[in-house]
C-alpha positions in Angstrom: 4.1 4.8 -3.9 5.5 1.6 -3.0 2.7 1.0 -0.3 -0.1 1.5 -2.8 1.6 -0.9 -5.4 2.0 -3.4 -2.7 -1.5 -3.2 -1.4 -2.5 -3.7 -4.9 -1.5 -7.2 -4.6 -4.4 -7.5 -1.9 -5.1 -6.7 1.7 -2.4 -7.3 4.2 -1.0 -6.6 7.5 1.4 -3.6 8.4 4.1 -6.0 9.4 3.8 -7.9 6.1 3.9 -4.6 4.2 6.9 -3.2 6.2 8.9 -6.2 5.3 8.1 -6.0 1.7 9.4 -2.5 1.6 12.0 -3.1 4.2 11.3 -0.1 6.2 10.7 0.1 9.9 6.9 -0.3 11.4 7.2 3.4 12.7 8.2 4.8 9.3 5.6 2.7 7.5 2.8 3.8 10.0 3.6 7.6 8.9 3.3 6.8 5.5 -0.1 4.9 5.9 -1.4 7.6 8.1 -0.7 10.1 5.1 -2.3 7.6 2.8 -5.4 7.2 5.1 -5.9 10.9 5.4 -5.8 11.2 1.6 -8.6 8.5 1.3 -6.4 6.0 -0.4 -6.2 3.1 2.1 -8.3 1.7 4.7 -6.8 0.3 8.2 -9.6 -2.2 9.6 -9.1 -3.8 12.9 -9.8 -7.5 13.1 -12.6 -8.7 15.6 -10.9 -12.0 16.4 -7.3 -12.5 17.9 -4.7 -11.5 17.3 -6.5 -8.0 16.9 -4.3 -6.8 14.0 -5.4 -4.0 11.4 -5.7 -5.2 7.8 -4.6 -2.6 5.2 -6.6 -2.3 2.0 -7.1 0.2 -0.9 -9.9 2.4 -1.4 -11.9 2.7 -4.5 -9.7 5.9 -5.0 -6.3 3.9 -3.8 -7.0 1.1 -6.4 -7.5 4.0 -9.2 -4.0 5.8 -8.1 -2.3 2.3 -7.8 -3.1 1.4 -11.2 -2.0 4.6 -12.6 1.2 4.4 -10.8 1.7 1.1 -12.2 1.0 2.1 -15.8 3.5 5.0 -15.5 6.1 2.5 -13.9 5.5 0.0 -16.6 6.0 2.8 -19.2 9.2 4.2 -18.0 10.3 0.3 -17.5 9.8 -0.1 -21.2 11.8 3.1 -22.1 14.8 1.7 -20.1 14.5 -1.6 -21.8 14.8 0.0 -25.3 
């Protein structure tokens, strides 16, 4: 869930995402691989140096991230009441 919510902010490198979620790159790669398999995330290699891969949400990923955000917002409203 956190991966999708952070990618909702915009495209980013795996290292950036890893630092926002505060888990190691190996652990984040496993989550990214799962999300790619589900069709929620794209991993696009850059064509110029440094040859890093850019992560972005697919259209389906954007829809799911939006739903997760809405649920999170609703839950936070309940906590604040």
